[in-house]
C-alpha positions as CSV (number, residue, x, y, z in Angstrom):
1,X,34.6,24.1,15.3
2,X,36.1,20.8,16.4
3,X,39.5,19.9,17.7
4,X,41.6,17.2,16.0
5,X,40.9,14.9,18.9
6,X,37.1,15.3,18.5
7,X,37.4,14.7,14.8
8,X,39.6,11.7,15.4
9,X,36.9,10.3,17.7
10,X,34.0,11.1,15.4
11,X,35.6,9.3,12.5
12,X,37.5,6.6,14.3
13,X,40.7,7.8,12.7
14,X,44.1,8.2,14.4
15,X,45.2,11.8,14.9
16,X,48.3,11.0,12.9
17,X,46.0,10.3,9.9
18,X,44.3,13.6,10.2
19,X,47.7,15.4,10.4
20,X,48.8,13.5,7.3
21,X,45.7,14.5,5.4
22,X,46.4,18.1,6.4
23,X,50.0,17.9,5.4
24,X,49.0,16.5,2.0
25,X,46.8,19.5,1.5
26,X,43.4,17.9,1.8
27,X,42.2,20.6,4.2
28,X,43.4,23.7,2.4
29,X,41.3,26.1,4.4
30,X,41.6,24.7,7.9
31,X,41.9,27.3,10.5
32,X,44.6,27.3,13.2
33,X,44.2,29.0,16.5
34,X,47.6,29.4,18.3
35,X,48.9,26.6,16.0
36,X,46.0,24.2,16.8
37,X,43.9,22.9,14.0
38,X,40.2,23.8,14.2
39,X,37.9,21.7,12.0
40,X,34.9,23.5,10.6
41,X,31.9,21.8,9.0
42,X,33.7,22.3,5.6
43,X,36.6,20.0,6.8
44,X,34.1,17.6,8.3
45,X,32.3,17.2,5.0
46,X,35.7,17.0,3.1
47,X,36.7,14.2,5.5
48,X,33.5,12.3,4.8
49,X,34.3,12.5,1.1
50,X,37.9,11.6,1.6
51,X,37.0,8.5,3.7
52,X,34.3,7.5,1.1
53,X,36.8,7.7,-1.7
54,X,39.5,6.0,0.3
55,X,37.2,3.1,1.2
56,X,36.2,2.9,-2.4
57,X,39.8,2.1,-3.3
58,X,41.2,5.4,-4.3
59,X,44.8,6.3,-3.3
60,X,45.6,9.6,-1.5
61,X,47.2,11.0,-4.7
62,X,43.9,10.5,-6.6
63,X,41.9,12.0,-3.7
64,X,44.3,15.0,-3.8
65,X,43.5,15.3,-7.5
66,X,39.7,15.3,-6.7
67,X,40.3,18.0,-4.1
68,X,42.1,20.1,-6.6
69,X,39.3,19.7,-9.1
70,X,36.9,20.8,-6.4
71,X,38.8,24.0,-5.9
72,X,38.4,24.7,-9.7
73,X,34.6,25.0,-9.4
74,X,32.0,24.2,-11.9
75,X,34.3,23.6,-14.8
76,X,35.3,20.2,-13.2
77,X,31.8,19.0,-12.3
78,X,31.8,16.5,-15.2
79,X,35.2,14.9,-14.3
80,X,34.2,14.8,-10.6
81,X,31.0,13.1,-11.5
82,X,32.8,10.6,-13.7
83,X,35.2,9.8,-10.8
84,X,32.3,9.0,-8.5
85,X,30.6,6.9,-11.2
86,X,33.8,4.9,-11.7
87,X,34.2,4.3,-7.9
88,X,30.5,3.4,-7.7
89,X,31.1,0.6,-10.2
90,X,34.1,-0.6,-8.2
91,X,32.1,-0.7,-5.0
92,X,29.2,-2.5,-6.7
93,X,31.6,-5.1,-8.0
94,X,33.1,-5.6,-4.5
95,X,29.6,-5.9,-3.0
96,X,28.7,-8.6,-5.6
97,X,31.8,-10.5,-4.6
98,X,31.1,-10.1,-0.9
99,X,27.5,-11.2,-1.5
100,X,28.8,-14.5,-3.0
101,X,31.0,-15.0,0.0
102,X,28.1,-14.2,2.3
103,X,25.8,-16.7,0.5
104,X,28.5,-19.4,0.8
105,X,28.8,-18.7,4.5
106,X,25.0,-18.9,4.9
107,X,24.9,-22.1,3.0
108,X,27.8,-23.7,4.9
109,X,26.3,-22.7,8.3
110,X,23.1,-24.5,7.3
111,X,25.1,-27.4,5.9
112,X,27.0,-28.0,9.2
113,X,23.9,-27.6,11.3
114,X,22.3,-30.3,9.3
115,X,25.5,-32.5,9.4
116,X,25.6,-32.1,13.1
117,X,22.0,-33.2,13.4
118,X,22.6,-36.2,11.2
119,X,26.0,-36.9,12.6
120,X,27.3,-37.3,9.0
121,X,27.6,-35.3,5.8
122,X,26.4,-37.9,3.4
123,X,22.7,-37.2,4.1
124,X,23.3,-33.5,3.6
125,X,25.3,-33.9,0.4
126,X,22.5,-36.1,-1.0
127,X,20.1,-33.0,-0.8
128,X,22.4,-30.8,-2.9
129,X,21.1,-29.0,-4.8
130,X,17.7,-30.3,-5.7
131,X,16.4,-31.1,-2.2
132,X,17.7,-28.1,-0.4
133,X,15.2,-25.8,1.4
134,X,14.2,-22.9,-0.9
135,X,16.3,-20.2,0.8
136,X,19.3,-22.5,1.3
137,X,19.1,-23.4,-2.4
138,X,19.2,-19.7,-3.3
139,X,22.3,-19.3,-1.2
140,X,23.9,-22.4,-2.8
141,X,23.1,-21.3,-6.3
142,X,24.3,-17.7,-5.8
143,X,27.5,-18.8,-4.2
144,X,28.2,-21.3,-6.9
145,X,27.4,-19.1,-9.9
């Protein structure tokens, strides 16, 4: 069993957030000893799922719905699976966007290293895109696609 402070530290979440989740019913079976919340492995796992869904873009009301479905047992397996599949697509799209950003940053870091060496940009611009080093060309092409 873990205290709210321990769980806060484990997940890097404010205690107020954990209290809010509890108030919203996201830990329906949490035990209290003398009014103090005690988090079991069940709540820890629930919190992992809550944080995953939250980071994937779901709002608390949608996470609450997921938790309700979870209480209903096997009859909601399909709809829960569909929720995770939908969020997986959302995250994959976000990763693709961030990979374009990362590629642009990698290209521009190289670009400015070369511009500093040459003390001008014209010689670097003249290489774009045909004369770029192979990996830099990949960064350039991916970030400009």
